[in-house]
OpenMM code with the backbone's topology and positions (N, CA, C; nanometers):
from openmm import Vec3, app, unit

residues = "MET SER LYS SER LYS ARG ALA ARG PHE HIS LEU LYS SER GLY GLU THR ILE LEU LYS LYS GLY MET MET ASP TYR CYS ALA ALA GLY GLY TYR ALA HIS ALA VAL GLN GLY ASP ALA VAL LEU THR ASP THR ARG PHE HIS PHE TYR ALA GLN LEU THR THR GLY GLU ILE TYR THR VAL GLU ILE PRO LEU SER GLU ILE TYR GLY VAL GLU LYS ILE GLY VAL PRO PHE PHE THR ARG SER LEU CYS ILE ALA THR ASP ARG GLY ASN TYR ARG PHE ASN ALA PHE PHE VAL GLY ARG TRP CYS LYS PRO VAL ARG ALA ALA ALA GLU ARG ALA ARG ALA ALA LYS ALA GLU HIS THR ASP GLY LYS".split()
positions = [
    Vec3(-6.1847, -7.0940, 4.6295),
    Vec3(-6.1116, -7.0889, 4.7539),
    Vec3(-6.1800, -6.9879, 4.8464),
    Vec3(-6.1919, -7.0216, 4.9749),
    Vec3(-6.2595, -6.9327, 5.0690),
    Vec3(-6.1752, -6.8090, 5.0985),
    Vec3(-6.2433, -6.7046, 5.1465),
    Vec3(-6.1736, -6.5807, 5.1807),
    Vec3(-6.0685, -6.6053, 5.2876),
    Vec3(-6.1000, -6.6880, 5.3853),
    Vec3(-6.0058, -6.7103, 5.4959),
    Vec3(-5.8776, -6.7766, 5.4477),
    Vec3(-5.8855, -6.8647, 5.3500),
    Vec3(-5.7644, -6.9295, 5.2996),
    Vec3(-5.6818, -6.8334, 5.2141),
    Vec3(-5.7451, -6.7407, 5.1439),
    Vec3(-5.6713, -6.6431, 5.0636),
    Vec3(-5.6010, -6.5414, 5.1521),
    Vec3(-5.6596, -6.5085, 5.2674),
    Vec3(-5.6056, -6.4034, 5.3533),
    Vec3(-5.4908, -6.4522, 5.4408),
    Vec3(-5.4803, -6.5808, 5.4616),
    Vec3(-5.3734, -6.6331, 5.5464),
    Vec3(-5.2385, -6.6190, 5.4769),
    Vec3(-5.1336, -6.6395, 5.5532),
    Vec3(-4.9978, -6.6231, 5.5031),
    Vec3(-4.9608, -6.7306, 5.4013),
    Vec3(-4.9001, -6.6869, 5.2932),
    Vec3(-4.8453, -6.7783, 5.1931),
    Vec3(-4.7043, -6.7324, 5.1610),
    Vec3(-4.6120, -6.8233, 5.1608),
    Vec3(-4.4725, -6.7933, 5.1296),
    Vec3(-4.4587, -6.7650, 4.9807),
    Vec3(-4.3950, -6.6526, 4.9482),
    Vec3(-4.3737, -6.6160, 4.8086),
    Vec3(-4.2485, -6.6859, 4.7559),
    Vec3(-4.2363, -6.6937, 4.6259),
    Vec3(-4.1223, -6.7586, 4.5627),
    Vec3(-3.9918, -6.6907, 4.6050),
    Vec3(-3.8957, -6.7684, 4.6514),
    Vec3(-3.7660, -6.7172, 4.6910),
    Vec3(-3.7611, -6.6568, 4.8297),
    Vec3(-3.8716, -6.6603, 4.9021),
    Vec3(-3.8788, -6.6021, 5.0353),
    Vec3(-3.8389, -6.7051, 5.1411),
    Vec3(-3.7766, -6.6576, 5.2489),
    Vec3(-3.7338, -6.7442, 5.3576),
    Vec3(-3.7962, -6.6967, 5.4879),
    Vec3(-3.8529, -6.7887, 5.5658),
    Vec3(-3.9099, -6.7537, 5.6960),
    Vec3(-3.7964, -6.7413, 5.7970),
    Vec3(-3.7911, -6.6272, 5.8667),
    Vec3(-3.6891, -6.6028, 5.9681),
    Vec3(-3.7424, -6.6301, 6.1088),
    Vec3(-3.8711, -6.6027, 6.1314),
    Vec3(-3.9323, -6.6232, 6.2629),
    Vec3(-4.0829, -6.6245, 6.2473),
    Vec3(-4.1490, -6.7019, 6.3317),
    Vec3(-4.2950, -6.6996, 6.3340),
    Vec3(-4.3431, -6.7347, 6.4731),
    Vec3(-4.4615, -6.6851, 6.5063),
    Vec3(-4.5174, -6.7116, 6.6382),
    Vec3(-4.6447, -6.6330, 6.6623),
    Vec3(-4.6980, -6.6488, 6.7829),
    Vec3(-4.8224, -6.5813, 6.8192),
    Vec3(-4.7924, -6.4395, 6.8672),
    Vec3(-4.8819, -6.3470, 6.8337),
    Vec3(-4.8718, -6.2067, 6.8742),
    Vec3(-5.0110, -6.1489, 6.8867),
    Vec3(-5.0174, -6.0330, 6.9493),
    Vec3(-5.1400, -5.9541, 6.9530),
    Vec3(-5.1117, -5.8237, 6.8807),
    Vec3(-5.2020, -5.7827, 6.7932),
    Vec3(-5.1885, -5.6548, 6.7238),
    Vec3(-5.2786, -5.5537, 6.7933),
    Vec3(-5.2214, -5.4431, 6.8367),
    Vec3(-5.2969, -5.3360, 6.9025),
    Vec3(-5.3494, -5.2430, 6.7947),
    Vec3(-5.4672, -5.2703, 6.7457),
    Vec3(-5.5237, -5.1975, 6.6323),
    Vec3(-5.5422, -5.0494, 6.6618),
    Vec3(-5.5697, -5.0137, 6.7865),
    Vec3(-5.5910, -4.8734, 6.8218),
    Vec3(-5.4609, -4.8041, 6.8614),
    Vec3(-5.3499, -4.8771, 6.8631),
    Vec3(-5.2211, -4.8182, 6.8987),
    Vec3(-5.1880, -4.8288, 7.0457),
    Vec3(-5.2849, -4.8532, 7.1305),
    Vec3(-5.2620, -4.8677, 7.2733),
    Vec3(-5.2538, -5.0138, 7.3126),
    Vec3(-5.2315, -5.0384, 7.4402),
    Vec3(-5.2164, -5.1766, 7.4857),
    Vec3(-5.3487, -5.2527, 7.4813),
    Vec3(-5.4589, -5.1841, 7.5119),
    Vec3(-5.5898, -5.2488, 7.5152),
    Vec3(-5.6429, -5.2705, 7.3732),
    Vec3(-5.7454, -5.3494, 7.3613),
    Vec3(-5.8134, -5.3768, 7.2345),
    Vec3(-5.7197, -5.4414, 7.1331),
    Vec3(-5.6551, -5.5463, 7.1746),
    Vec3(-5.5624, -5.6167, 7.0868),
    Vec3(-5.6329, -5.7319, 7.0167),
    Vec3(-5.5857, -5.7620, 6.8968),
    Vec3(-5.6367, -5.8732, 6.8169),
    Vec3(-5.5323, -5.9839, 6.8214),
    Vec3(-5.5718, -6.1015, 6.8688),
    Vec3(-5.4781, -6.2127, 6.8826),
    Vec3(-5.4647, -6.2866, 6.7506),
    Vec3(-5.3396, -6.3132, 6.7102),
    Vec3(-5.3164, -6.3825, 6.5842),
    Vec3(-5.1758, -6.4366, 6.5739),
    Vec3(-5.1308, -6.4548, 6.4511),
    Vec3(-4.9988, -6.5117, 6.4233),
    Vec3(-4.9169, -6.4147, 6.3405),
    Vec3(-4.7875, -6.4110, 6.3675),
    Vec3(-4.6966, -6.3234, 6.2932),
    Vec3(-4.5895, -6.4088, 6.2258),
    Vec3(-4.5488, -6.3643, 6.1078),
    Vec3(-4.4430, -6.4312, 6.0334),
    Vec3(-4.3469, -6.3239, 5.9831),
    Vec3(-4.2197, -6.3422, 6.0127),
    Vec3(-4.1153, -6.2539, 5.9626),
    Vec3(-4.0389, -6.3301, 5.8553),
    Vec3(-4.0329, -6.2731, 5.7360),
    Vec3(-3.9544, -6.3333, 5.6285),
    Vec3(-3.8402, -6.2385, 5.5945),
    Vec3(-3.7620, -6.2737, 5.4969),
    Vec3(-3.6519, -6.1871, 5.4568),
    Vec3(-3.6986, -6.0686, 5.3736),
    Vec3(-3.8294, -6.0579, 5.3452),
    Vec3(-3.8818, -5.9440, 5.2686),
    Vec3(-3.9967, -5.8690, 5.3358),
    Vec3(-4.0648, -5.9312, 5.4342),
    Vec3(-4.1829, -5.8677, 5.4918),
    Vec3(-4.2135, -5.9190, 5.6315),
    Vec3(-4.2924, -5.8403, 5.7037),
    Vec3(-4.3492, -5.8801, 5.8324),
    Vec3(-4.4985, -5.8949, 5.8074),
    Vec3(-4.5537, -6.0110, 5.8384),
    Vec3(-4.6944, -6.0397, 5.8089),
    Vec3(-4.7646, -6.0842, 5.9370),
    Vec3(-4.8791, -6.0220, 5.9672),
    Vec3(-4.9618, -6.0601, 6.0810),
    Vec3(-5.1011, -6.0939, 6.0298),
    Vec3(-5.1578, -6.2006, 6.0800),
    Vec3(-5.2955, -6.2333, 6.0428),
    Vec3(-5.3701, -6.2905, 6.1632),
    Vec3(-5.5008, -6.2610, 6.1682),
    Vec3(-5.5852, -6.3069, 6.2781),
    Vec3(-5.7264, -6.3284, 6.2277),
    Vec3(-5.7965, -6.4191, 6.2932),
    Vec3(-5.9377, -6.4372, 6.2633),
    Vec3(-6.0159, -6.3674, 6.3738),
    Vec3(-6.0963, -6.2687, 6.3362),
    Vec3(-6.1746, -6.1914, 6.4320),
    Vec3(-6.2925, -6.2735, 6.4819),
    Vec3(-6.3529, -6.2294, 6.5909),
    Vec3(-6.4684, -6.3012, 6.6464),
    Vec3(-6.5862, -6.3031, 6.5497),
    Vec3(-6.5880, -6.2092, 6.4540),
    Vec3(-6.6951, -6.2056, 6.3539),
    Vec3(-6.6719, -6.3079, 6.2431),
    Vec3(-6.5548, -6.3726, 6.2449),
    Vec3(-6.5212, -6.4695, 6.1412),
    Vec3(-6.4370, -6.4108, 6.0299),
    Vec3(-6.4237, -6.2780, 6.0273),
    Vec3(-6.3431, -6.2126, 5.9247),
    Vec3(-6.1937, -6.2325, 5.9530),
    Vec3(-6.1146, -6.2261, 5.8466),
    Vec3(-5.9698, -6.2362, 5.8592),
    Vec3(-5.9118, -6.0956, 5.8556),
    Vec3(-5.8229, -6.0674, 5.9501),
    Vec3(-5.7569, -5.9370, 5.9584),
    Vec3(-5.6082, -5.9578, 5.9326),
    Vec3(-5.5527, -5.8820, 5.8383),
    Vec3(-5.4104, -5.8964, 5.8076),
    Vec3(-5.3406, -5.7614, 5.8070),
    Vec3(-5.2145, -5.7638, 5.8436),
    Vec3(-5.1245, -5.6490, 5.8349),
    Vec3(-4.9977, -5.7004, 5.7695),
    Vec3(-4.9579, -5.6376, 5.6605),
    Vec3(-4.8357, -5.6776, 5.5928),
    Vec3(-4.7476, -5.5549, 5.5742),
    Vec3(-4.6234, -5.5648, 5.6227),
    Vec3(-4.5309, -5.4525, 5.6177),
    Vec3(-4.4048, -5.4960, 5.5434),
    Vec3(-4.3771, -5.4392, 5.4268),
    Vec3(-4.2506, -5.4688, 5.3591),
    Vec3(-4.1336, -5.4207, 5.4460),
    Vec3(-4.0307, -5.5019, 5.4604),
    Vec3(-3.9187, -5.4663, 5.5476),
    Vec3(-3.8470, -5.3398, 5.5031),
    Vec3(-3.8453, -5.3123, 5.3737),
    Vec3(-3.7768, -5.1935, 5.3239),
    Vec3(-3.8473, -5.0638, 5.3658),
    Vec3(-3.9730, -5.0726, 5.4123),
    Vec3(-4.0470, -4.9546, 5.4579),
    Vec3(-4.0322, -4.9298, 5.6074),
    Vec3(-3.9709, -5.0224, 5.6794),
    Vec3(-3.9547, -5.0090, 5.8242),
    Vec3(-3.8310, -4.9249, 5.8531),
    Vec3(-3.8489, -4.8165, 5.9288),
    Vec3(-3.7333, -4.7342, 5.9646),
    Vec3(-3.7077, -4.7324, 6.1151),
    Vec3(-3.7899, -4.7970, 6.1933),
    Vec3(-3.7669, -4.8039, 6.3372),
    Vec3(-3.8330, -4.9249, 6.3990),
    Vec3(-3.7606, -4.9905, 6.4912),
    Vec3(-3.8133, -5.1047, 6.5646),
    Vec3(-3.7674, -5.0893, 6.7092),
    Vec3(-3.8632, -5.0882, 6.8017),
    Vec3(-3.8243, -5.0734, 6.9416),
    Vec3(-3.9227, -5.1427, 7.0337),
    Vec3(-3.8759, -5.1675, 7.1568),
    Vec3(-3.9617, -5.2211, 7.2615),
    Vec3(-4.0217, -5.1025, 7.3354),
    Vec3(-4.1523, -5.1062, 7.3589),
    Vec3(-4.2186, -4.9990, 7.4324),
    Vec3(-4.3075, -5.0587, 7.5403),
    Vec3(-4.3481, -4.9766, 7.6356),
    Vec3(-4.4357, -5.0210, 7.7421),
    Vec3(-4.3624, -5.0351, 7.8733),
    Vec3(-4.4338, -5.0837, 7.9716),
    Vec3(-4.3787, -5.1026, 8.1049),
    Vec3(-4.3065, -5.2379, 8.1089),
    Vec3(-4.1759, -5.2394, 8.1422),
    Vec3(-4.1027, -5.3663, 8.1461),
    Vec3(-4.1711, -5.4697, 8.2360),
    Vec3(-4.1734, -5.5934, 8.1924),
    Vec3(-4.2312, -5.7085, 8.2621),
    Vec3(-4.3824, -5.7012, 8.2779),
    Vec3(-4.4479, -5.5997, 8.2166),
    Vec3(-4.5927, -5.5906, 8.2297),
    Vec3(-4.6606, -5.5742, 8.0944),
    Vec3(-4.6263, -5.4724, 8.0204),
    Vec3(-4.6916, -5.4471, 7.8913),
    Vec3(-4.5873, -5.4256, 7.7829),
    Vec3(-4.4930, -5.5145, 7.7692),
    Vec3(-4.3884, -5.4978, 7.6689),
    Vec3(-4.4449, -5.5232, 7.5308),
    Vec3(-4.4217, -5.4278, 7.4416),
    Vec3(-4.4716, -5.4365, 7.3049),
    Vec3(-4.3608, -5.4070, 7.2058),
    Vec3(-4.3803, -5.4545, 7.0843),
    Vec3(-4.2923, -5.4271, 6.9718),
    Vec3(-4.3567, -5.3153, 6.8912),
    Vec3(-4.2846, -5.2061, 6.8704),
    Vec3(-4.3355, -5.0948, 6.7911),
    Vec3(-4.2568, -5.0901, 6.6604),
    Vec3(-4.3276, -5.1007, 6.5493),
    Vec3(-4.2667, -5.0949, 6.4167),
    Vec3(-4.3094, -4.9634, 6.3533),
    Vec3(-4.2110, -4.8778, 6.3219),
    Vec3(-4.2386, -4.7466, 6.2643),
    Vec3(-4.2148, -4.7489, 6.1137),
    Vec3(-4.3142, -4.7008, 6.0381),
    Vec3(-4.3046, -4.6907, 5.8926),
    Vec3(-4.3568, -4.5538, 5.8504),
    Vec3(-4.3456, -4.5234, 5.7225),
    Vec3(-4.4021, -4.3984, 5.6709),
    Vec3(-4.5545, -4.3987, 5.6797),
    Vec3(-4.6153, -4.5179, 5.6767),
    Vec3(-4.7613, -4.5292, 5.6846),
    Vec3(-4.8124, -4.5115, 5.8269),
    Vec3(-4.7237, -4.5222, 5.9246),
    Vec3(-4.7638, -4.5092, 6.0649),
    Vec3(-4.6895, -4.6079, 6.1522),
    Vec3(-4.7264, -4.6094, 6.2800),
    Vec3(-4.6656, -4.7010, 6.3754),
    Vec3(-4.7583, -4.8184, 6.4014),
    Vec3(-4.6993, -4.9347, 6.4177),
    Vec3(-4.7739, -5.0571, 6.4456),
    Vec3(-4.7240, -5.1122, 6.5777),
    Vec3(-4.8171, -5.1510, 6.6654),
    Vec3(-4.7804, -5.2035, 6.7969),
    Vec3(-4.8287, -5.3472, 6.8087),
    Vec3(-4.7353, -5.4346, 6.8461),
    Vec3(-4.7646, -5.5768, 6.8629),
    Vec3(-4.7185, -5.6209, 7.0008),
    Vec3(-4.8012, -5.6979, 7.0711),
    Vec3(-4.7657, -5.7537, 7.2013),
    Vec3(-4.7216, -5.8979, 7.1805),
    Vec3(-4.6146, -5.9353, 7.2497),
    Vec3(-4.5658, -6.0723, 7.2404),
    Vec3(-4.4915, -6.1076, 7.3681),
    Vec3(-4.4961, -6.2350, 7.4056),
    Vec3(-4.4115, -6.2798, 7.5147),
    Vec3(-4.2680, -6.2764, 7.4649),
    Vec3(-4.1775, -6.2360, 7.5513),
    Vec3(-4.0358, -6.2255, 7.5147),
    Vec3(-4.0191, -6.1393, 7.3897),
    Vec3(-4.0684, -6.0164, 7.3973),
    Vec3(-4.0696, -5.9268, 7.2813),
    Vec3(-3.9288, -5.9004, 7.2276),
    Vec3(-3.8278, -5.9123, 7.3098),
    Vec3(-3.6896, -5.8946, 7.2641),
    Vec3(-3.6497, -5.9971, 7.1598),
    Vec3(-3.7116, -6.1139, 7.1662),
    Vec3(-3.6837, -6.2191, 7.0677),
    Vec3(-3.7428, -6.1857, 6.9319),
    Vec3(-3.8333, -6.0884, 6.9262),
    Vec3(-3.8882, -6.0387, 6.8002),
    Vec3(-3.8175, -5.9120, 6.7564),
    Vec3(-3.7855, -5.8267, 6.8509),
    Vec3(-3.7281, -5.6959, 6.8201),
    Vec3(-3.5970, -5.7076, 6.7424),
    Vec3(-3.5069, -5.7894, 6.7909),
    Vec3(-3.3754, -5.8023, 6.7261),
    Vec3(-3.3844, -5.8561, 6.5836),
    Vec3(-3.4571, -5.9656, 6.5583),
    Vec3(-3.4652, -6.0150, 6.4204),
    Vec3(-3.5378, -5.9210, 6.3238),
    Vec3(-3.6441, -5.8543, 6.3718),
    Vec3(-3.7164, -5.7614, 6.2846),
    Vec3(-3.6261, -5.6441, 6.2494),
    Vec3(-3.5561, -5.5906, 6.3494),
    Vec3(-3.4657, -5.4772, 6.3256),
    Vec3(-3.3545, -5.5157, 6.2278),
    Vec3(-3.2939, -5.6312, 6.2493),
    Vec3(-3.1850, -5.6761, 6.1621),
    Vec3(-3.2339, -5.7008, 6.0191),
    Vec3(-3.3496, -5.7636, 6.0045),
    Vec3(-3.4043, -5.7912, 5.8714),
    Vec3(-3.4401, -5.6617, 5.7989),
    Vec3(-3.4954, -5.5649, 5.8728),
    Vec3(-3.5312, -5.4358, 5.8123),
    Vec3(-3.4056, -5.3614, 5.7669),
    Vec3(-3.3000, -5.3656, 5.8465),
    Vec3(-3.1742, -5.2997, 5.8087),
    Vec3(-3.1148, -5.3626, 5.6833),
    Vec3(-3.1186, -5.4959, 5.6759),
    Vec3(-3.0681, -5.5657, 5.5557),
    Vec3(-3.1505, -5.5292, 5.4331),
    Vec3(-3.2829, -5.5237, 5.4483),
    Vec3(-3.3712, -5.4904, 5.3357),
    Vec3(-3.3487, -5.3472, 5.2878),
    Vec3(-3.3325, -5.2534, 5.3809),
    Vec3(-3.3061, -5.1141, 5.3422),
    Vec3(-3.1705, -5.1013, 5.2735),
    Vec3(-3.0709, -5.1742, 5.3240),
    Vec3(-2.9371, -5.1689, 5.2625),
    Vec3(-2.9417, -5.2272, 5.1208),
    Vec3(-3.0152, -5.3364, 5.1025),
    Vec3(-3.0268, -5.3963, 4.9700),
    Vec3(-3.1020, -5.3040, 4.8745),
    Vec3(-3.2051, -5.2360, 4.9254),
    Vec3(-3.2804, -5.1414, 4.8428),
    Vec3(-3.1909, -5.0231, 4.8025),
    Vec3(-3.1125, -4.9721, 4.8970),
    Vec3(-3.0226, -4.8604, 4.8676),
    Vec3(-2.9157, -4.9022, 4.7672),
    Vec3(-2.8644, -5.0231, 4.7824),
    Vec3(-2.7628, -5.0733, 4.6885),
    Vec3(-2.8221, -5.0896, 4.5481),
    Vec3(-2.9460, -5.1354, 4.5444),
    Vec3(-3.0127, -5.1546, 4.4150),
    Vec3(-3.0384, -5.0217, 4.3457),
    Vec3(-3.0807, -4.9194, 4.4215),
    Vec3(-3.1069, -4.7888, 4.3599),
    Vec3(-2.9773, -4.7164, 4.3246),
    Vec3(-2.8697, -4.7383, 4.3998),
    Vec3(-2.7400, -4.6777, 4.3673),
    Vec3(-2.6747, -4.7439, 4.2467),
    Vec3(-2.7071, -4.8716, 4.2276),
    Vec3(-2.6434, -4.9471, 4.1176),
    Vec3(-2.7088, -4.9289, 3.9842),
    Vec3(-2.8123, -4.8470, 3.9742),
    Vec3(-2.8833, -4.8294, 3.8465),
    Vec3(-2.7975, -4.7674, 3.7462),
] * unit.nanometer
topology = app.Topology()
chain = topology.addChain("A")
for resn in residues:
    res = topology.addResidue(resn, chain)
    for name in ("N", "CA", "C"):
        topology.addAtom(name, app.Element.getBySymbol(name[0]), res)
């Protein structure tokens, strides 16, 4: 199997897709120098993948239980971005109608954290 097929998104057993669509990942954290690709939100993770101009596949995968903040940032109607905050750092994604991503990602992350807390309390 080629590297590009292994790097693309694959649904794991028992996972449900909540939202998917096109996004740009701001690899440097700012609005410029974005990588255009596809994002998939499932009930367990946020996954972004893109094919770079060099032919390489670039992926970002964030488990929802590690997300502690989701917000819209940037200038309204001009550079609206989705900022996902984790212990590993902040991730910035540009999307049309970013509010349509912000609410589902925030809700899914809250559910995942609550389930993780319930699981650790129930031991």
